[in-house]
C-alpha positions as CSV (number, residue, x, y, z in Angstrom):
1,M,5.1,-7.7,-5.6
2,A,3.1,-10.9,-4.9
3,Q,1.2,-9.1,-2.1
4,S,0.4,-6.2,-4.4
5,L,-1.0,-8.5,-7.0
6,K,-3.1,-10.4,-4.4
7,E,-4.5,-7.1,-3.2
8,Q,-5.2,-5.9,-6.8
9,F,-7.0,-9.2,-7.7
10,A,-9.0,-9.1,-4.5
11,Y,-10.0,-5.5,-5.2
12,L,-11.1,-6.3,-8.8
13,E,-13.0,-9.3,-7.7
14,S,-14.9,-7.4,-4.9
15,H,-15.7,-4.5,-7.3
16,S,-16.9,-6.7,-10.2
17,T,-20.4,-6.0,-11.5
18,S,-20.5,-9.2,-13.5
19,T,-23.5,-11.5,-12.9
20,Q,-21.5,-14.5,-14.4
21,Q,-19.1,-16.6,-12.4
22,K,-15.9,-14.7,-11.6
23,A,-12.7,-15.8,-13.2
24,K,-10.0,-17.2,-11.0
25,G,-6.4,-17.0,-12.0
26,V,-4.3,-14.7,-14.2
27,I,-5.4,-13.4,-17.6
28,I,-2.5,-12.1,-19.7
29,A,-3.2,-9.9,-22.6
30,E,-1.0,-8.0,-25.1
31,I,-1.8,-5.1,-27.3
32,A,0.6,-3.8,-29.9
33,V,0.5,0.0,-30.2
34,K,2.6,2.4,-32.1
35,A,3.1,5.4,-29.8
36,R,5.8,7.2,-27.9
37,V,5.5,7.0,-24.2
38,D,7.7,9.2,-21.9
39,V,8.2,7.8,-18.4
40,K,10.6,9.1,-15.8
41,W,13.3,6.6,-14.9
42,E,12.5,6.8,-11.2
43,Y,9.1,5.1,-11.9
44,V,10.6,2.4,-14.0
45,I,13.3,1.7,-11.4
46,Y,10.7,1.7,-8.6
47,I,8.6,-1.0,-10.4
48,Q,11.7,-3.0,-11.1
49,M,12.8,-2.9,-7.4
50,Y,9.5,-2.9,-5.5
51,G,6.9,-4.1,-8.0
52,P,3.7,-2.1,-9.0
53,P,2.6,0.5,-6.4
54,V,-0.1,-0.6,-4.0
55,K,-3.4,0.9,-5.0
56,G,-1.6,2.9,-7.7
57,Q,0.3,5.1,-5.2
58,F,4.1,5.2,-5.4
59,D,5.8,5.3,-2.0
60,P,7.3,8.8,-1.7
61,V,10.2,7.6,0.5
62,Y,11.3,5.0,-2.0
63,L,10.9,7.5,-4.9
64,E,13.1,10.0,-3.1
65,Q,15.8,7.3,-2.5
66,I,15.7,6.4,-6.1
67,R,16.0,10.1,-7.2
68,D,18.9,10.6,-4.9
69,G,20.6,7.4,-6.3
70,I,20.2,8.6,-9.8
71,E,21.5,12.1,-8.9
72,D,24.6,10.8,-7.1
73,G,25.3,8.1,-9.7
74,T,24.7,5.0,-7.5
75,I,21.8,4.1,-9.7
76,K,22.6,4.1,-13.4
77,V,20.0,4.9,-16.0
78,P,20.4,4.6,-19.8
79,G,21.4,7.9,-21.3
């Protein structure tokens, strides 16, 4: 997960169009929204186990392993 975050920060810094000094460090923000979001459990579990996907692409091998685990009951999801 740490490596993924480093890569994401490096990408954002290299693609910044700001003429001001670039920020260093983490900026945390929170937005309260009233909405319903449907997410498949395999993606939630993936992020819990492996962190956010590198460059936004989930590893298909890990996803398949998670799907198999959910199907055979070795990975429990809330019902």
